[in-house]
C-alpha positions in Angstrom: -11.2 -0.2 -84.3 -13.5 2.5 -82.9 -15.4 -0.3 -81.1 -12.2 -1.6 -79.5 -11.2 1.9 -78.5 -14.6 2.6 -76.9 -14.6 -0.8 -75.2 -11.1 0.0 -73.6 -12.3 3.5 -72.6 -15.4 2.0 -71.0 -13.3 -0.4 -69.0 -11.0 2.3 -67.9 -14.0 4.5 -67.0 -15.5 1.7 -64.9 -12.2 1.1 -63.1 -11.9 4.8 -62.5 -15.4 5.1 -61.1 -14.9 2.0 -58.9 -11.7 3.6 -57.5 -13.3 6.9 -56.9 -16.3 5.2 -55.2 -13.9 3.2 -53.0 -12.0 6.3 -52.0 -15.3 8.0 -51.1 -16.4 5.1 -49.0 -13.0 5.1 -47.1 -13.2 8.9 -46.7 -16.8 8.7 -45.3 -15.8 5.8 -43.0 -12.8 7.7 -41.7 -14.7 10.9 -41.2 -17.5 9.0 -39.4 -14.9 7.3 -37.1 -13.1 10.6 -36.6 -16.4 12.4 -35.8 -17.4 9.6 -33.4 -14.1 10.1 -31.5 -14.5 13.8 -31.5 -18.2 13.7 -30.4 -17.4 11.4 -27.5 -18.7 12.9 -24.2 -16.1 11.2 -21.9 -13.1 8.9 -22.0 -15.1 5.7 -22.1 -17.2 6.8 -25.1 -13.9 7.9 -26.8 -12.5 4.4 -26.2 -15.7 2.7 -27.4 -15.6 4.7 -30.6 -12.0 3.9 -31.1 -12.6 0.1 -30.7 -15.6 0.2 -33.0 -13.3 1.6 -35.8 -10.8 -1.3 -35.5 -7.7 0.9 -36.2 -4.2 -0.3 -36.6 -1.9 -0.4 -33.6 -0.3 2.9 -34.5 -3.6 4.6 -35.0 -4.9 3.1 -31.8 -2.0 4.5 -29.8 -2.3 8.0 -31.1 -6.1 7.9 -30.6 -5.8 6.6 -27.0 -3.3 9.5 -26.4 -6.0 11.9 -27.8 -8.7 10.4 -25.6 -6.4 10.7 -22.5 -5.6 14.3 -23.4 -9.2 15.2 -23.8 -10.7 13.5 -20.8 -8.9 13.5 -17.4 -11.8 11.8 -15.5 -13.0 8.2 -15.6 -16.5 6.9 -15.1 -17.3 5.5 -11.7 -19.5 2.3 -11.5 -22.2 4.0 -9.4 -22.2 7.2 -11.5 -20.1 10.3 -11.6 -16.4 10.5 -12.4 -13.1 10.3 -10.6 -9.8 11.9 -11.3 -6.6 10.1 -10.4 -3.7 12.4 -9.4 -0.6 10.4 -9.9 1.5 13.0 -8.0 -0.4 12.2 -4.8 -1.3 8.6 -5.7 -5.0 9.0 -5.0 -8.3 9.7 -6.7 -10.7 12.6 -6.4 -14.4 12.6 -7.1 -15.3 15.1 -9.8 -18.7 16.2 -11.4 -17.9 15.7 -15.1 -15.3 14.0 -17.4 -12.9 16.8 -16.6 -12.3 18.7 -13.3 -13.9 22.1 -13.0 -11.7 25.1 -12.0 -13.0 24.8 -8.4 -12.2 21.1 -8.4 -8.7 21.8 -9.7 -8.2 24.3 -6.8 -9.3 21.6 -4.4 -6.9 19.1 -5.9 -4.1 21.6 -5.8 -4.8 22.4 -2.1 -4.8 18.7 -1.3 -1.4 18.4 -3.1 0.1 21.2 -1.0 -1.2 19.4 2.1 0.3 16.2 0.7 3.7 17.9 0.2 3.6 19.4 3.8 2.9 15.9 5.2 5.7 14.4 3.3 8.1 17.2 4.5 7.0 16.6 8.1 7.5 12.9 7.7 11.0 13.4 6.2 11.9 15.8 9.1 10.6 13.3 11.7 12.4 10.4 10.0 15.7 12.4 10.0 15.2 13.4 13.7 14.5 9.8 14.6 17.6 8.7 12.7 19.8 11.2 14.5 18.4 10.2 17.9 19.0 6.5 17.1 22.6 7.3 16.1 23.1 9.3 19.4 21.6 6.4 21.4 23.9 3.9 19.7 26.9 6.1 20.3 26.0 6.4 24.0 25.5 2.6 24.3 28.8 2.0 22.6 30.6 4.5 24.8 29.2 2.8 27.9 30.4 -0.6 26.6 34.0 0.7 26.4 36.2 -0.8 29.2 37.0 1.5 32.0 40.7 2.6 32.1 43.1 2.2 35.0 42.2 4.1 38.1 43.2 7.7 38.1 46.1 8.5 40.5 46.6 12.1 41.6 50.1 13.1 42.2 51.1 16.5 43.5 53.1 18.7 41.1 55.7 19.6 43.8 56.6 16.5 45.7 57.4 17.3 49.3 60.7 16.4 50.9 61.0 13.3 53.1 61.6 15.5 56.2 58.3 17.3 55.6 56.4 14.0 55.4 57.3 13.2 59.1 54.3 13.6 61.3 54.5 16.5 63.6 54.7 15.8 67.2 51.4 17.2 68.5 52.4 16.9 72.1 54.9 19.7 71.7 53.4 23.1 71.7 53.8 25.2 68.7 54.8 28.8 68.8 52.0 31.1 68.2 52.6 34.7 67.7 49.0 35.8 67.6 46.1 35.2 69.9 44.0 33.3 67.4 41.5 30.7 68.2 43.4 28.0 66.3 46.6 28.8 68.3 44.6 28.7 71.6 43.0 25.4 70.5 46.3 23.8 69.8 47.7 24.9 73.1 44.7 23.5 74.9 44.8 20.2 73.2 48.5 19.9 73.8 47.9 20.5 77.5 45.2 17.9 77.7 47.4 15.3 76.0 50.2 16.1 78.4 47.8 15.7 81.3 46.6 12.3 80.1 50.1 11.2 79.3 51.4 12.1 82.8 48.4 10.4 84.5 49.0 7.2 82.6 52.6 7.2 83.6 51.9 7.7 87.3 49.3 4.8 87.6 50.8 1.4 88.5 
């Protein structure tokens, strides 16, 4: 019975040692993979370490997020790094895997210029739209048919007697010695002279 008991205990001990060994191997493997991810010098090394570990989809997603958070720049084929600013939709050359403080200032200045250019473009587009609307309104106004002719009528219509033309041959009474009065007297005299000469000729 003691032999059976020690045989069962030995089996349990072997299983226990095997489980502890397996747990140690997994822990060492995970720490190696974790340290490889943490010791990566740039985004590409971080991704390579991640792919070497063959993690599950959930682990891969969280590790990729970690790589993206740690390294903003991406390796360029000829050497160096580039940083993509999604707000401006363009890339900037940077010295290392992350922009330095001076490079950040340069990117921020470029972003301010980008915003100014967008504002100017928006104002220009709005001005062009308004000018286009005004031009269309002017063209539409010119296409409108012209109304009937404008007839001017006096406010106080004169009487039929006043419409009769005055007889210019008769001299008008002039009380003053004005030029207009003298001129009308002279013209009446000339008319009378021509009228009398035309009556005397056969």
